[in-house]
Backbone as CSV, one residue per row, in Angstrom:
resi,resn,N_x,N_y,N_z,CA_x,CA_y,CA_z,C_x,C_y,C_z
1,MET,-11.686,-1.509,18.986,-12.892,-0.976,19.588,-13.837,-2.104,19.995
2,LEU,-13.965,-3.100,19.126,-14.827,-4.231,19.445,-14.292,-4.975,20.658
3,LEU,-12.964,-5.069,20.757,-12.350,-5.748,21.892,-12.700,-5.035,23.191
4,ARG,-12.685,-3.696,23.177,-13.075,-2.927,24.366,-14.524,-3.190,24.731
5,CYS,-15.370,-3.257,23.714,-16.800,-3.511,23.938,-17.011,-4.884,24.577
6,VAL,-16.286,-5.880,24.071,-16.411,-7.231,24.614,-15.898,-7.273,26.043
7,ARG,-14.780,-6.613,26.295,-14.248,-6.569,27.659,-15.248,-5.910,28.603
8,SER,-15.889,-4.839,28.131,-16.897,-4.163,28.934,-18.074,-5.092,29.213
9,MET,-18.463,-5.885,28.205,-19.563,-6.836,28.398,-19.197,-7.873,29.450
10,ILE,-17.969,-8.354,29.410,-17.531,-9.343,30.401,-17.529,-8.721,31.788
11,LYS,-17.011,-7.504,31.872,-16.977,-6.817,33.172,-18.396,-6.648,33.721
12,ASN,-19.289,-6.202,32.866,-20.681,-6.033,33.293,-21.318,-7.367,33.673
13,ALA,-21.000,-8.409,32.911,-21.565,-9.726,33.208,-21.082,-10.235,34.547
14,LEU,-19.839,-10.032,34.835,-19.309,-10.496,36.111,-19.911,-9.722,37.277
15,GLN,-20.146,-8.434,37.075,-20.777,-7.644,38.134,-22.210,-8.104,38.359
16,ILE,-22.921,-8.384,37.286,-24.312,-8.820,37.407,-24.386,-10.177,38.093
17,SER,-23.490,-11.102,37.718,-23.579,-12.451,38.265,-23.170,-12.508,39.729
18,ASN,-22.558,-11.458,40.250,-22.147,-11.451,41.646,-23.136,-10.738,42.562
19,VAL,-24.269,-10.341,42.037,-25.266,-9.643,42.842,-25.867,-10.621,43.844
20,ASP,-25.959,-10.202,45.098,-26.528,-11.065,46.133,-28.011,-11.294,45.874
21,GLY,-28.435,-12.524,46.050,-29.845,-12.867,45.909,-30.240,-13.250,44.508
22,PHE,-29.459,-12.905,43.503,-29.705,-13.244,42.111,-31.065,-12.791,41.614
23,VAL,-31.677,-11.797,42.244,-32.966,-11.316,41.766,-32.865,-9.822,41.546
24,PHE,-33.182,-9.415,40.331,-33.205,-8.008,39.993,-34.657,-7.631,39.825
25,SER,-35.078,-6.575,40.504,-36.493,-6.251,40.473,-36.688,-4.756,40.321
26,ASP,-37.490,-4.372,39.300,-37.888,-2.971,39.162,-39.061,-2.687,40.087
27,SER,-39.884,-3.664,40.225,-41.022,-3.554,41.147,-41.270,-4.941,41.712
28,LYS,-42.175,-5.036,42.637,-42.458,-6.330,43.249,-43.144,-7.273,42.267
29,GLU,-43.824,-6.734,41.260,-44.551,-7.572,40.319,-43.643,-8.146,39.231
30,SER,-42.603,-7.424,38.827,-41.741,-7.918,37.742,-40.339,-8.116,38.260
31,SER,-39.974,-9.351,38.428,-38.617,-9.651,38.854,-38.022,-10.668,37.903
32,VAL,-36.727,-10.571,37.715,-36.031,-11.455,36.789,-34.910,-12.136,37.541
33,ASP,-34.822,-13.417,37.393,-33.716,-14.153,37.994,-32.494,-13.935,37.117
34,ILE,-31.528,-13.160,37.630,-30.361,-12.844,36.814,-29.202,-13.781,37.079
35,GLY,-29.385,-14.763,37.947,-28.312,-15.738,38.163,-27.968,-16.447,36.871
36,PHE,-28.986,-16.973,36.210,-28.782,-17.663,34.943,-28.439,-16.673,33.843
37,VAL,-29.160,-15.554,33.823,-28.936,-14.554,32.785,-27.518,-14.011,32.871
38,GLY,-27.043,-13.725,34.069,-25.684,-13.218,34.244,-24.645,-14.233,33.809
39,THR,-24.860,-15.497,34.159,-23.935,-16.553,33.755,-23.947,-16.720,32.245
40,GLU,-25.137,-16.702,31.673,-25.251,-16.817,30.217,-24.576,-15.630,29.538
41,HIS,-24.779,-14.452,30.090,-24.171,-13.241,29.536,-22.643,-13.330,29.610
42,ALA,-22.120,-13.810,30.724,-20.671,-13.956,30.885,-20.130,-14.981,29.899
43,ALA,-20.841,-16.081,29.716,-20.403,-17.108,28.764,-20.415,-16.560,27.345
44,ARG,-21.471,-15.840,27.011,-21.569,-15.240,25.675,-20.450,-14.227,25.463
45,ALA,-20.182,-13.418,26.471,-19.114,-12.428,26.363,-17.759,-13.107,26.192
46,THR,-17.553,-14.204,26.902,-16.305,-14.959,26.764,-16.168,-15.508,25.349
47,LEU,-17.258,-16.021,24.811,-17.228,-16.530,23.439,-16.950,-15.421,22.440
48,TYR,-17.552,-14.249,22.662,-17.277,-13.119,21.778,-15.806,-12.713,21.849
49,LEU,-15.234,-12.759,23.035,-13.817,-12.426,23.196,-12.948,-13.425,22.434
50,GLU,-13.260,-14.715,22.541,-12.520,-15.729,21.798,-12.679,-15.524,20.294
51,LEU,-13.900,-15.194,19.871,-14.156,-14.941,18.460,-13.340,-13.747,17.975
52,GLU,-13.270,-12.706,18.768,-12.499,-11.521,18.397,-11.012,-11.850,18.295
53,LYS,-10.513,-12.707,19.190,-9.113,-13.131,19.102,-8.866,-13.889,17.801
54,GLU,-9.794,-14.767,17.439,-9.665,-15.525,16.188,-9.713,-14.593,14.982
55,ARG,-10.611,-13.631,15.015,-10.701,-12.660,13.908,-9.418,-11.863,13.790
56,SER,-8.881,-11.455,14.934,-7.634,-10.699,14.937,-6.491,-11.531,14.374
57,ALA,-6.415,-12.793,14.766,-5.368,-13.679,14.255,-5.522,-13.870,12.741
58,ALA,-6.751,-14.056,12.293,-7.003,-14.226,10.856,-6.641,-12.956,10.094
59,ALA,-6.950,-11.807,10.667,-6.603,-10.537,10.022,-5.089,-10.378,9.929
60,ASN,-4.371,-10.780,10.980,-2.911,-10.699,10.944,-2.338,-11.597,9.861
61,VAL,-2.862,-12.809,9.741,-2.390,-13.734,8.709,-2.693,-13.165,7.321
62,ALA,-3.872,-12.595,7.157,-4.235,-11.996,5.865,-3.318,-10.822,5.543
63,ASP,-3.004,-9.994,6.534,-2.087,-8.877,6.321,-0.707,-9.365,5.909
64,GLU,-0.217,-10.403,6.578,1.093,-10.960,6.237,1.089,-11.529,4.824
65,ALA,0.018,-12.219,4.460,-0.086,-12.781,3.113,-0.119,-11.669,2.067
66,MET,-0.880,-10.621,2.345,-0.969,-9.507,1.403,0.378,-8.815,1.263
67,THR,1.098,-8.666,2.369,2.424,-8.057,2.320,3.359,-8.898,1.456
68,MET,3.296,-10.211,1.626,4.138,-11.092,0.825,3.773,-11.016,-0.650
69,ILE,2.474,-10.984,-0.952,2.029,-10.878,-2.342,2.547,-9.591,-2.964
70,LEU,2.421,-8.474,-2.247,2.900,-7.196,-2.778,4.403,-7.208,-2.989
71,ARG,5.139,-7.807,-2.056,6.597,-7.891,-2.189,6.963,-8.716,-3.413
72,LEU,6.286,-9.839,-3.615,6.554,-10.687,-4.772,6.192,-9.995,-6.087
73,GLN,5.116,-9.230,-6.079,4.733,-8.481,-7.283,5.788,-7.435,-7.628
74,GLU,6.301,-6.739,-6.594,7.353,-5.747,-6.831,8.619,-6.416,-7.356
75,GLU,8.967,-7.565,-6.775,10.144,-8.303,-7.211,9.979,-8.770,-8.658
76,LYS,8.801,-9.240,-9.001,8.523,-9.683,-10.367,8.652,-8.514,-11.336
77,ALA,8.091,-7.368,-10.985,8.176,-6.186,-11.846,9.628,-5.764,-12.039
78,SER,10.410,-5.837,-10.980,11.825,-5.484,-11.066,12.577,-6.433,-11.997
79,ILE,12.311,-7.724,-11.881,12.960,-8.713,-12.735,12.548,-8.521,-14.191
80,GLU,11.260,-8.251,-14.427,10.786,-8.020,-15.794,11.448,-6.783,-16.401
81,THR,11.570,-5.715,-15.611,12.217,-4.491,-16.095,13.676,-4.761,-16.436
82,GLU,14.347,-5.493,-15.571,15.754,-5.830,-15.823,15.891,-6.689,-17.082
83,ALA,14.978,-7.631,-17.271,15.016,-8.487,-18.458,14.800,-7.667,-19.729
84,LYS,13.876,-6.726,-19.695,13.631,-5.866,-20.858,14.860,-5.024,-21.178
85,MET,15.506,-4.508,-20.133,16.713,-3.700,-20.353,17.827,-4.555,-20.955
86,ASN,17.989,-5.777,-20.444,19.007,-6.676,-20.994,18.714,-7.011,-22.454
87,PHE,17.444,-7.236,-22.764,17.054,-7.526,-24.138,17.376,-6.344,-25.046
88,LYS,17.087,-5.132,-24.592,17.376,-3.933,-25.398,18.875,-3.779,-25.607
89,ARG,19.667,-4.020,-24.541,21.123,-3.922,-24.673,21.654,-4.942,-25.672
90,LYS,21.155,-6.171,-25.551,21.615,-7.213,-26.467,21.187,-6.900,-27.895
91,SER,19.957,-6.415,-28.060,19.477,-6.055,-29.391,20.337,-4.945,-29.988
92,TRP,20.636,-3.939,-29.178,21.470,-2.830,-29.650,22.864,-3.331,-30.009
93,TYR,23.403,-4.214,-29.191,24.724,-4.781,-29.442,24.728,-5.564,-30.762
94,HIS,23.706,-6.407,-30.952,23.620,-7.192,-32.177,23.427,-6.297,-33.394
95,LEU,22.619,-5.273,-33.266,22.413,-4.335,-34.368,23.713,-3.623,-34.704
96,THR,24.461,-3.240,-33.683,25.748,-2.573,-33.909,26.706,-3.503,-34.655
97,ILE,26.757,-4.754,-34.280,27.637,-5.727,-34.951,27.210,-5.917,-36.406
98,ILE,25.898,-6.027,-36.645,25.405,-6.200,-38.015,25.776,-5.004,-38.874
99,VAL,25.585,-3.790,-38.339,25.940,-2.571,-39.085,27.446,-2.554,-39.355
100,TYR,28.230,-2.926,-38.394,29.684,-2.956,-38.553,30.091,-3.964,-39.613
101,LEU,29.454,-5.149,-39.632,29.786,-6.174,-40.604,29.346,-5.803,-42.020
102,ILE,28.275,-5.046,-42.132,27.771,-4.636,-43.437,28.726,-3.619,-44.061
103,LYS,29.307,-2.748,-43.280,30.184,-1.713,-43.792,31.416,-2.313,-44.290
């Protein structure tokens, strides 16, 4: 959504900066030179677009890192469960041998 907003800002900035005469006037008494304002607006919009690309890239890297962390946590839990099961089997086996030797 932010990307759409930035694109809209760039589109609007480009339209403003292409106005003939570079003067926007509501009345004869108040006029604003939009040549500079339009250029500044376009530059700012371009910077916002670059910033949004960087944020998106950082978010993708964070998502990939989080996915890897979750995968490693699941793998660790699986290994721990397997180790506990092996320990129980070995304990049961040793207990069975001890009982057999006692008899």
